[in-house]
C-alpha positions in Angstrom: 112.5 152.5 105.7 112.0 149.5 103.4 111.2 149.5 99.8 108.4 146.6 99.9 106.0 145.9 102.9 104.2 142.5 102.2 100.9 141.8 104.1 100.4 138.3 104.1 102.6 135.1 104.4 101.1 132.6 101.9 102.1 131.6 98.4 101.0 134.8 97.1 102.9 137.1 99.6 105.9 134.9 99.7 106.5 134.7 96.0 105.9 138.4 95.4 108.5 139.2 98.1 111.0 136.9 96.6 110.5 138.5 93.1 110.6 142.2 94.7 113.6 141.5 96.9 115.6 141.7 93.7 114.4 145.2 93.6 114.7 146.6 97.3 114.5 145.6 100.7 111.5 143.5 101.7 109.6 142.9 105.0 106.9 140.4 105.1 104.2 140.4 108.0 102.2 137.3 108.4 99.7 137.1 111.0 100.2 133.5 111.9 102.8 131.9 113.7 104.1 130.3 110.3 103.7 130.8 106.8 101.3 129.4 104.6 98.9 128.6 107.4 95.5 129.3 105.7 94.6 128.7 101.9 98.1 127.7 101.3 98.8 125.0 103.7 95.5 123.4 102.9 95.8 123.1 99.2 95.5 119.9 97.1 98.5 121.4 95.4 98.3 120.1 91.9 99.9 121.8 88.7 97.7 121.5 85.8 98.2 124.2 83.0 95.0 123.9 81.2 92.7 124.5 84.3 91.0 127.6 84.9 90.3 130.9 83.1 92.1 132.1 80.1 94.3 134.6 82.3 95.0 131.6 85.0 95.9 129.3 82.3 98.3 131.8 80.8 99.8 132.3 84.1 100.3 128.6 84.7 101.8 128.1 81.4 104.4 130.7 82.3 104.9 129.1 85.3 105.6 125.8 84.2 109.3 126.1 83.5 109.9 127.6 86.9 108.0 124.7 88.8 109.8 122.0 86.7 113.4 123.5 86.8 114.1 126.3 89.1 115.9 125.2 92.4 115.8 121.6 91.1 112.3 121.8 90.8 109.0 121.2 92.9 106.9 118.8 90.7 106.6 115.0 90.6 104.2 112.8 88.1 100.5 112.4 89.2 98.2 112.7 86.4 94.6 113.3 86.5 91.5 111.4 85.7 87.9 112.5 85.5 85.1 109.7 85.5 81.3 109.8 84.9 78.7 107.3 85.8 75.3 107.2 84.2 73.6 110.3 83.2 76.8 112.3 83.8 78.2 112.2 79.9 77.4 115.7 79.2 79.4 116.9 82.5 82.4 114.8 81.2 82.6 115.8 77.6 82.7 119.6 79.2 85.4 118.5 81.1 87.1 116.9 78.3 86.9 119.9 76.2 88.0 122.4 78.9 90.9 120.6 80.2 92.1 118.6 77.1 91.5 115.3 78.5 91.5 112.1 76.0 89.0 109.3 76.7 89.9 106.1 77.7 87.9 103.1 78.6 87.1 101.9 81.8 89.2 98.9 81.8 92.4 101.0 81.3 91.2 103.5 84.0 90.9 100.5 86.4 94.6 99.4 85.7 95.3 102.9 87.0 93.0 102.8 89.9 92.0 99.2 90.7 89.1 99.8 93.2 87.1 101.9 90.5 83.7 100.0 90.2 82.8 98.9 86.5 79.1 98.7 87.6 79.4 102.6 88.7 82.0 104.0 86.1 80.6 104.2 82.6 83.3 106.6 81.1 86.7 107.9 81.9 89.3 110.5 80.5 92.9 110.8 81.2 95.4 113.8 81.3 99.2 112.7 82.1 100.3 116.3 82.4 99.4 117.1 86.0 101.8 117.2 88.7 102.1 117.4 92.6 103.6 120.5 93.7 106.1 120.4 97.0 104.3 123.4 98.3 106.4 123.7 101.5 109.5 123.6 99.5 108.4 126.2 97.2 107.0 128.6 100.1 110.3 127.9 102.2 112.5 128.8 98.9 110.7 131.9 98.2 111.1 133.2 102.0 114.8 132.5 101.7 115.1 134.7 98.9 113.2 137.5 101.0 115.4 136.9 103.9 118.4 137.3 101.6 117.5 141.3 101.2 114.9 141.5 104.1 113.0 139.7 106.7 110.0 137.6 107.4 107.9 138.4 110.6 105.5 136.1 111.8 102.8 136.5 114.6 102.5 140.2 113.2 98.8 140.7 112.7 98.2 144.2 111.2 96.4 146.3 113.3 96.8 149.9 111.5 98.1 151.3 108.3 98.5 155.0 107.6 99.5 156.7 104.3 102.5 159.0 104.7 104.4 161.2 102.4 107.1 158.8 101.9 105.0 155.6 101.7 103.2 153.4 104.4 103.4 152.9 107.9 101.8 149.8 109.3 101.4 148.6 113.0 101.8 144.9 113.9 102.6 143.3 117.0 103.2 146.7 118.8 106.0 147.7 116.3 105.7 150.3 113.5 106.8 149.1 110.2 107.5 151.6 107.1 108.0 151.2 103.4 107.7 153.1 100.1 105.4 150.4 98.6 102.7 148.1 100.5 101.8 144.8 99.0 98.4 143.2 99.7 98.6 139.5 99.9 96.1 138.8 102.6 94.2 136.3 100.8 90.5 136.1 102.3 91.5 139.4 104.4 92.6 141.2 101.0 89.5 143.8 101.5 89.9 144.2 105.0 93.7 145.3 104.4 92.6 147.9 101.6 90.0 149.5 103.9 92.4 149.8 106.6 94.8 151.6 104.1 92.0 154.0 102.5 92.1 152.1 99.3 88.4 151.0 97.8 88.0 147.0 98.4 87.8 145.0 95.2 84.7 143.0 96.6 86.5 139.5 97.2 84.7 136.3 97.8 86.4 133.7 100.2 84.9 130.2 99.5 85.1 127.2 101.5 86.9 124.1 100.3 86.8 120.9 102.4 89.1 118.1 102.7 89.0 114.8 104.5 92.3 112.5 104.8 91.3 108.9 104.9 93.0 105.7 105.1 94.0 103.9 101.9 91.9 100.9 100.7 93.3 97.8 102.4 95.8 96.0 100.5 96.3 99.0 97.9 99.4 100.7 97.2 97.8 104.2 96.0 101.1 106.2 95.8 101.1 105.9 92.1 97.6 106.5 91.3 96.3 109.3 89.6 94.1 112.4 91.0 90.5 111.1 90.3 87.4 113.8 89.8 83.8 113.3 89.5 82.4 114.4 86.3 81.6 118.4 86.5 84.0 118.5 89.4 81.7 117.4 92.1 84.3 115.8 94.1 87.8 114.8 93.8 90.4 112.2 95.1 93.9 112.7 95.4 96.7 110.1 96.9 98.5 111.8 99.6 101.8 110.0 101.4 100.1 106.6 101.4 96.5 107.9 102.3 93.9 109.6 100.2 92.5 113.2 100.3 89.0 113.4 99.2 87.0 116.7 98.6 83.4 117.5 98.1 84.8 120.4 95.9 82.7 122.5 97.8 82.6 126.3 97.2 80.4 128.0 100.0 81.0 131.7 100.3 81.9 132.6 103.7 83.3 135.3 105.8 87.1 135.7 106.4 88.0 133.3 109.4 90.3 130.2 110.1 88.3 127.7 108.2 87.0 124.4 109.5 85.3 121.3 107.6 81.7 120.5 108.0 80.8 117.1 108.7 78.0 117.0 106.4 79.9 118.5 103.6 82.6 116.1 103.8 80.3 113.3 103.9 79.1 114.3 100.6 82.6 114.3 99.2 83.2 110.8 100.5 80.0 109.3 99.4 80.8 110.9 96.0 84.0 108.5 96.0 82.4 105.5 97.2 79.7 105.7 94.7 82.1 105.0 92.3 84.5 102.3 93.8 84.5 98.9 95.2 85.9 99.5 98.8 84.5 101.8 101.3 86.1 104.4 103.4 86.7 102.8 106.7 88.6 105.5 108.5 89.1 109.3 108.5 92.5 110.3 109.6 92.1 114.1 109.7 90.2 116.9 108.1 90.2 120.7 107.5 88.9 123.5 105.3 90.6 126.2 103.4 89.4 129.4 102.0 90.0 129.9 98.1 89.3 133.7 97.5 87.8 134.8 94.1 87.6 138.4 92.8 84.3 139.4 91.3 85.3 138.2 87.8 87.3 135.2 89.2 90.8 136.5 87.5 93.5 137.2 90.0 94.4 140.7 90.8 97.9 141.8 90.2 99.5 145.4 90.2 98.9 148.7 91.5 95.6 150.3 92.8 94.4 153.0 90.4 93.7 155.2 93.3 97.4 154.9 94.9 100.0 153.1 92.6 102.3 152.6 95.9 99.5 150.1 97.0 99.9 146.6 95.2 97.4 144.2 94.9 98.5 140.4 94.8 95.1 138.6 95.5 92.3 136.8 94.3 94.1 133.4 93.5 90.8 131.5 93.8 92.7 128.1 94.5 95.3 128.9 91.7 97.9 130.1 94.0 100.8 127.8 93.9 100.3 126.6 90.2 100.2 130.6 89.0 102.9 131.9 91.8 106.0 132.1 89.5 104.4 134.1 86.8 102.2 135.9 88.9 104.9 137.2 91.0 107.1 138.1 88.1 104.4 140.0 86.5 104.0 142.4 89.9 107.8 142.8 89.8 107.7 143.7 86.1 105.0 146.1 86.8 106.9 147.7 89.8 110.2 147.9 88.0 108.5 149.5 84.8 109.9 146.6 82.4 108.1 144.8 79.7 106.2 142.0 81.3 106.7 138.5 79.7 102.8 137.9 79.9 100.7 139.2 76.7 98.5 142.4 77.1 95.3 140.7 76.9 96.3 138.5 80.2 97.7 141.7 81.7 94.3 143.6 81.3 92.3 140.7 82.7 94.6 140.9 86.0 94.6 144.7 86.3 92.9 146.0 89.3 91.9 148.8 87.3 89.2 146.9 85.8 87.4 147.4 88.8 87.6 151.4 88.7 
């Protein structure tokens, strides 16, 4: 019997598994053939410490040192810029206040992103402290730490969960896995796993986020451009390996599924970008969608279920999974080990599954 059985091989499950591997043997079960297939593999992957609810900001700040230094670090400079056209002044002012941006003039913005249209962009704000995250490296590092004291099993969709006197039995791909504690890191399927285990669901809502990868404007090297966001986060653009990622920043509630992008939704995001630049989008290279899963109050859900403390929640990342993973997984391990968490008491209460009864 293992000490920990983790369901879900995205950033939540792999980071939790890596931390828990220091406390006992871990088996991680992932339904797909590879890790990070769903939301984790479709993330814009930006580390911005001041973005999100207060508890998310606390986790991000507590994760900064790990991201920057552990195993050589996984961050590279990017920066983030918000822009506004006529009538968007109030939305940009809210962004400046929420994220800690500082206003810059349009000419300065155009030195960073030369295709910005001065006839359309009236205001801009900038924040240097935003970084790209090497998501694959982060997941694979966590996976290696799991394998040092356990195993990672892919293609293992869970079909049954039973509570037994010594812990849990889980059936997947025709085999039975047992462990003292069960970690629910199943992303959009977290409530489904809870029901299978006889634990009341939280009431998570998966929300679709669509993305198009388009060719860079001809004659421009976009590698050093910052991420650019429409005021009020109505769309965003992020450079990606010589091309551009463009999203309509959609958040449509959907049922858990292997998400795909809607053409009309993508067109909205592309139009948002095109309305503020001098060069049209000429060619779409690829498109996809992922599910960002939110708890009812928008905070992550980290820790033991009040109904059964051997059932551990690690869910509700809501698009902040990568940037919060080091601290969120450390908190889970601290709670399991019954040691004083590094995270403050107010943040722990905001993340505690017990807040849902």
